[in-house]
N, C-alpha and C positions, 0 to 999 in steps of 0.2 A: 585431429578430429576428421572423420570421414564426412564427405558431403551427404547431406540428407536427401534421400530419394523417396518420393512418394511410393514407388513400386515396392520398396522394401518395408513399408509400413502400411498395415491395413486398417489401423485405428479401430479395430473391432473390440467389443466389450469382452473382458475376460470372464468366463463362466464362473459362477460361485461354486467353489469346491471346498472340501474339508481343509485342503492346504491353505486356501485363501482365508477361510474363516479362522484357521489356526494363526495365520499371520496377523489378522486383525486383533485377535485376543492378545497376542504377544505385544503388539504395538500399544494396545490399551494399557496393558500392565506396565510397559516401559514409561508411558506418559504419566500414569498415576505415581509411579515411583519417582520420576523426575520432579513432579509437582510437589510431592511430600518431602523431598530431600531438603535439608537445611544447611547451607543455602540451596535454593531451587537449582536444579541441574538444567541450566539454560541451554547448554550445548545439546543435550539429549532432546530437549523440546524442539530446537531448531532442526535437528536431523529428522525428527518425526514429522514436522510440518512440511519439510521439503521432500521427504521420501514418498514412495508409492502410496497413493491414496490420501496423502495429507493428513489432516486432523480428524477425518472420519465423520464427525457430527458437529452440529452447532453447539450442542451441550459442551463438548470438549473445547470448541473454539472460545466459548465464553470464559473458560478457565485458562487456556493457553495464550490466546492473543494478548491479554493484559500483561502477562509475564514477559512475552517477547518485546513489549514496549515499556517495561518497567513501570507499570501502572498498578497502584495499590487499590484493590477493589473495595477496601474498607475506608478509603478516604477520597471518595469521588466528589467532583464539584457539585454544588447545588443546582437545582433546575434553573435554567436561564431566566433572567428578568425580561419581561415583555415590554416594560415601560421604556419608551425612548428608542426602541429598536428601529422605528421608521426614520430616525435621524441619521442612522449609519450611512456612510457614503455608498456602500454596496447593497443597501437594502433592496432597491428596485430590481437590480440585476439578479440578485439571489432569488427573490420571489419569482421572477420570470423563469429562471432556469429550473427551479423546483416545480413550477406548474407544468413545464413540458417534460418532466421526468417520469410520466405515468408508467412507461414500459419497464421501469426499474422496480416496480412493485409487483408482488405475486399476482398472477392471473386469477381472476375471480374474487379478489379482495373487495369487500364492500366499500363503496365510495366514501361512506362516512368514516370508516377506519383509515382509509388511505388519506383522507383530508387531515385527520389528526396527525398521522405520521409526517405528512408534508409540512404541517405547522411546526412539528418538532424538528424537522430537517432544517428549516429556516432558522430556528432558534439555535440549533447546534452550530451552524456555520457562523452566524453573527456573534455568538458567544466566544468562539475561538478567535475570531478576528478582533473582537473588542479587547480580549486579554492579551493579544499579540499585535500591537499597532504597527510593528515593523513588517508584518506580513500583508500581502495583497491578494485579494480574491482573484481567481481565474475561472473561466468557464470550463467546466469539467471537474472542478473541486467537489461539486455536489454529488458527482457519481461515486467518489470515494466515501463521502460522508454517508450517503444512503446505504451503502453496503454495510458499514459499521452499525448504523442505526438498526437495520433489519436483523442483525445477528445479536448485538449486545445491549441494545436499548439506549435511551437518550443520554443518561448521565455517563455511562461508560463510554459511549461514543464521543462525548465531548472530551473526556480525558485522553482517549486514544488518538483522536484527531489533533489534539493539542500537540502531542509528541510527534506524530507523523509530520505535522506541518513544520515543526522545528528542525526535523532531520530528513526523513525520506523525501518529502515533497518540497523541501526548502527552495530548491533551485527554480521551481515553477511559480514561486510566490514573490518574486522581485517585481519592482515597478515596471520593468520592461521584459521582453521575451528573450533577451540575450542569453541568460543562463539556461533557459530551456533549449534554445538552439544549440548551445554548447553540448548539452547531453545528447541531443539528436545526432551531433557530429561524430559520436562514437560508433554509429551504426555502420557507416561505409568502411572504415578501417577493419572492423570485424569481418565484414563480408569479403574484403580483399584478402585477409589472412586465410580464409577457408576456401574460397572459390573465386579466383582472380577473373575467370572468364565471365561469371555472373556479375561481379563488381564492375567490370569494364562495360558490360551491356547496359547496366543501369546508368553509368556515367554518360554513355552515348545517348541514351534516352533523355538525359537531363531531368530525371524524375525527382531527384533530391531525396529528402527524408520526410517531407510533410505528410506523406501517407501514414506514417507511424506516430504522428503527433497525438491523436486521440488515444492510441494504445498506451502511450507513455504516461500522459498526465492524468488519466483516469484509471490506471492499472488495469486496462482492458475492460473495465466495467461497462463502459459505454457501448462497446462493439460486440459483446457476447450476449446472445439471446437466452442462454441457459444459465440461471443463477448458480447452479451447482459448479459450473466451470469457472465462474467468477470467484466463488469461494475457494476453489482449489488453487487458483492463482494467488489469491490473497494470503492463503497459508504460506505459499512459497515465497512471496515477496516480503511478508512480515518477518520471515526467518532469514532473509538474505540481505546482501549488500544493496543499498538504495538504487544502484544503477542496473540491477538485474533485469528490470523490464526491457531494457535495450538489448540485453543478451537474448532474451526470449524473442524479441522482434527479429533479431538476426537469424535465429533458428527457424522462425516461421517463413522468412523469405527464402532461406536455403531449402527448406522442405518443399517449397513451391517452385524450385529452380526450373523444372521442365516447363511448367505453365508460363513462367516469365519469359524464358528464351524462345518459346513458340509464339509469343505475342509480337506484333509489329513494334519495332524499336521507335516508339513515338511517346512523347511525354504524357499526353493525356490518356492514351490507351494503357500504358504500363501503370500509371497512377490509378486508373480505374480498377485494374486487376488487383493491385496490391492493397488498395484501401478497403476492398470488400473482403474482409477476413473470413475464411471458411468456418462454418460452425461445427464441422466434424473433425477438427484437428485431433491428433493423438497427443493429448496434453501431457500425459505421464512421460512419454518418450521425449517430447520437446523440453520438458522441465529438466530431465536428465541431461539432454544435450546442452541446454543452457548452462547448467552447472559445470559440465566439462569444458565448455567454451570459456567460461569465466576463469576456471583454474588454469587453462592453457594461455589465455591472453587477458590477464587481469587489467583493471583500469590503469594502474601505474605504468604498465608496458605500453598500452595504447596512447596514454597521455603524452608520450614522447613524440608523437606525430606532430608535425608543424601546425596542422589544422586545429589541434587541441591544446596548443600552448598559449592561446590568446587570453585565456582567463582560467580561473580555478573554480571548481564546483564546491559549493558549501556543503552539499549533501555528502560528497565523497570525503572532504577534508575533516568533517566532524564525526564520521561514522565510527572510527576507532574508539573515540572517547565515549560515544553513545553505547557501543557494544560493551565496553568495560563496565559501564554503569549498570548493566543488567545482571552482572554476575553475583551480586551480593543480596539478592532478594530473599525474604523469608517466605516460607510456605503460607498459604491462606489460613491454615489452622492456627499458626502462631500469630499471624496478624489479627485474627479474630479475637484470640485471648488477650493480646495487647490492647486492642480497642476496648474490650469490655473492662479490663483493668484500669485503663486510663479514664474511662467514663465513670467508673466507681470512685476513683481517687478524686476526680474533678467534682463530683457531687459532694463527697465528704468535705472537700476544701471549701465549697460554697456554703455548706451548712455550718462549718466552723468559722466562717467569716474570713478565711485566708484567701489571698489572691495568689494562687499558685499557677505558674506558667508551665504547662505540660506539652510535650510533643504530641501531635495529633495523628501521627501515623507510624507505620512500621518500616519505613524506608523511603517513601516519596511523599511529597506534599504538593497539592495543586497551587501553583504560583511560585513565589520566590523563596529563597532560603532553604532549598531542598537539602543541600549538603549538611548544613548545621543540624537540621531536623533529623537527618539520617544518623548522624553520629550520636545525637542525644538518645534516639530510640534504641540503637544497638547497645548503648550503655544501660538503658532501662531494662532491655531484655535480658542482659547478663544478670541483673539482680531480679528481675521479673521476666507574351503574345496571346492568341486564341487558345493555345494549349494551356497557358497559365489560367485563363478564364475558365476553361473546362475543369481544371484542377480545383480552382476556387469554388466552383459551383458544387462539386461533390462534398467538399469539406464544410461549406457554409451551413449544411444541414444541422450541424451540432454546435459550432462555436465560431460564428462569424467575426466577432470582435477579436478573439484570440488569433484566428487565422490571419487577419489583416495586418497584425503586428509582425508577422513573419515575412511579408513581402516588402 
């Protein structure tokens, strides 16, 4: 992989041409074909989400994102209960974080509408935590939740966040920050493989990897001002290995190589530069470079480094099983028919006085017993120092409690 040079990338917008429009139409066709295949063509959806332009619109995201996470849109969780939520151990922190998340909502949104969404955001987070007591809230989790809420709505956001928390975000939800630090430790070996000189400069500056913490645990949602860029990255991350945000972090640092090397080799100054992520990055190019970097230096290769052998990542170790679980989903049209048929059969059973136990979805179920339900439905479908202080000051703006656990 060649070093990324800013001079080679202008980051300008591609003009809309007939060729571009033709490409969009072709992608739309491919996405709809993949969604209507039985089983759903997940690999094609992943390629579409990761390739140039991502999923193109929120309408498509509402259809594709659930499939990427194996979520059945016809068996979503009910709206969260509000009673007793104040008793949750994380309630006060969640409310505080949500209150200061105003910039994550669209500009010009009426305050009354935003207040409703913020209430829903609190409910979403607490509902997922209540259903998964082994998971621990972290500051920045709400940045992921709000992105989902704004695109897919409350109930779908709960289902998606439930899956993300068990897999992609799992390392960040331990009682301590040890697993998060472990994932951050993949960054420097990546930089060393591509640009030894830049890697050594960062080592001399003793900057560490804390500058990338908020990038990683919020999937860049906290640091990007344009929501469209956040959505583009979420397309990419939802379709990729859970450690892909670190590969993107590496490409961003490599892209800024000249700026970094021209900075005084001082911890506070280098941290200040790197932690202020540019808002005009050429995202499509960096996404492509991240994929190339991942293919060339996969996590299994990097994990052989001594610094990465201290512990195992739950997100990495469970990803293969999660990936396999997404390959046997039914298209929404089939799920809808199954849902209607099950509802009709259930009503008939109630009217006849029979107590019939029926599967409630076409592949996944909110809560436990998903494998048994999946088998039942498939059967049914067949028949039917001062420098440290300076670093801390810049990071304290968004997650003081989280940051302090890293020192």
